[in-house]
C-alpha positions as CSV (number, residue, x, y, z in Angstrom):
1,M,0.0,0.0,0.0
2,Q,3.0,2.3,0.5
3,L,3.3,2.6,-3.3
4,Y,-0.2,4.0,-3.5
5,V,0.4,6.3,-0.5
6,D,3.3,7.8,-2.5
7,K,1.2,8.1,-5.6
8,I,-1.6,9.9,-3.7
9,S,0.9,12.1,-2.0
10,E,2.3,13.2,-5.4
11,L,-1.1,13.9,-6.8
12,I,-2.0,16.0,-3.7
13,R,1.4,17.8,-3.7
14,S,1.1,18.7,-7.4
15,N,-2.2,20.5,-6.5
16,E,-0.7,22.2,-3.5
17,F,-3.2,21.0,-1.0
18,L,-2.5,20.4,2.7
19,Y,-2.5,16.8,3.8
20,K,-1.2,14.5,6.6
21,I,-0.5,10.8,6.4
22,H,-1.2,8.3,9.2
23,S,-0.1,4.7,9.2
24,F,-1.4,1.9,11.4
25,D,0.1,-1.4,12.7
26,S,-2.5,-3.2,10.6
27,G,-0.9,-1.9,7.5
28,A,-3.7,0.5,6.7
29,F,-3.1,4.1,5.9
30,M,-5.2,7.2,6.3
31,I,-4.6,10.5,4.6
32,D,-6.2,13.7,5.9
33,L,-6.8,16.1,3.0
34,W,-7.8,19.7,3.1
35,I,-9.1,21.3,0.0
36,D,-10.0,24.9,0.6
37,K,-12.5,24.7,3.6
38,D,-13.4,21.1,2.9
39,F,-11.9,18.1,4.7
40,Y,-11.5,14.6,3.2
41,C,-10.3,11.4,4.6
42,I,-8.7,8.9,2.3
43,Q,-8.3,5.3,3.6
44,L,-6.1,2.6,2.2
45,F,-6.9,-0.8,3.6
46,E,-7.0,-4.5,2.5
47,N,-6.0,-3.5,-1.1
48,K,-8.9,-1.1,-1.3
49,F,-9.2,2.7,-1.5
50,G,-11.8,4.7,0.4
51,I,-12.7,8.4,0.4
52,S,-15.1,10.4,2.6
53,Q,-15.9,14.0,2.9
54,V,-16.0,14.9,6.6
55,I,-18.6,17.4,7.5
56,E,-19.8,18.8,10.8
57,E,-23.4,17.5,10.3
58,V,-22.3,13.8,10.1
59,D,-20.1,12.1,12.7
60,F,-16.8,10.7,11.5
61,S,-17.0,7.1,10.5
62,T,-14.3,4.5,9.9
63,I,-16.3,3.3,7.0
64,P,-15.6,5.3,3.8
65,D,-18.4,7.0,1.9
66,K,-17.0,5.5,-1.4
67,V,-14.8,2.4,-1.8
68,Y,-12.8,1.4,-4.8
69,A,-11.1,-1.9,-5.5
70,Q,-9.1,-0.6,-8.5
71,W,-6.4,2.1,-8.3
72,E,-7.4,3.8,-11.6
73,S,-11.1,4.2,-10.4
74,F,-10.0,5.7,-7.1
75,K,-7.4,7.9,-8.8
76,S,-10.1,9.2,-11.2
77,E,-12.4,10.1,-8.2
78,L,-9.6,11.8,-6.3
79,E,-8.6,13.9,-9.4
80,K,-12.2,14.8,-9.9
81,V,-12.6,15.9,-6.2
82,M,-9.4,18.0,-6.4
83,R,-10.3,19.5,-9.8
84,N,-13.9,20.3,-9.2
85,R,-13.9,20.4,-5.4
86,N,-17.0,18.4,-5.6
87,F,-17.4,15.1,-3.9
88,R,-21.1,14.1,-3.9
């Protein structure tokens, strides 16, 4: 999963957004991502990719809003979020 964390980091850095990476003993990773005033949580676990927009009206959940089994599908969603600043 570290390979994908590096790829995600590069995508985020190239767009100059603020982010923070967390790693866990289980091998999972979580990336906090701030785009303007919006906060997203990216989760990498069990060879899957998850993304959630964290908003005040909804409590944080460890279950991602969207889950992708394929890197290219997830990458496309992440690029769309960063480009359009639109998640839903």
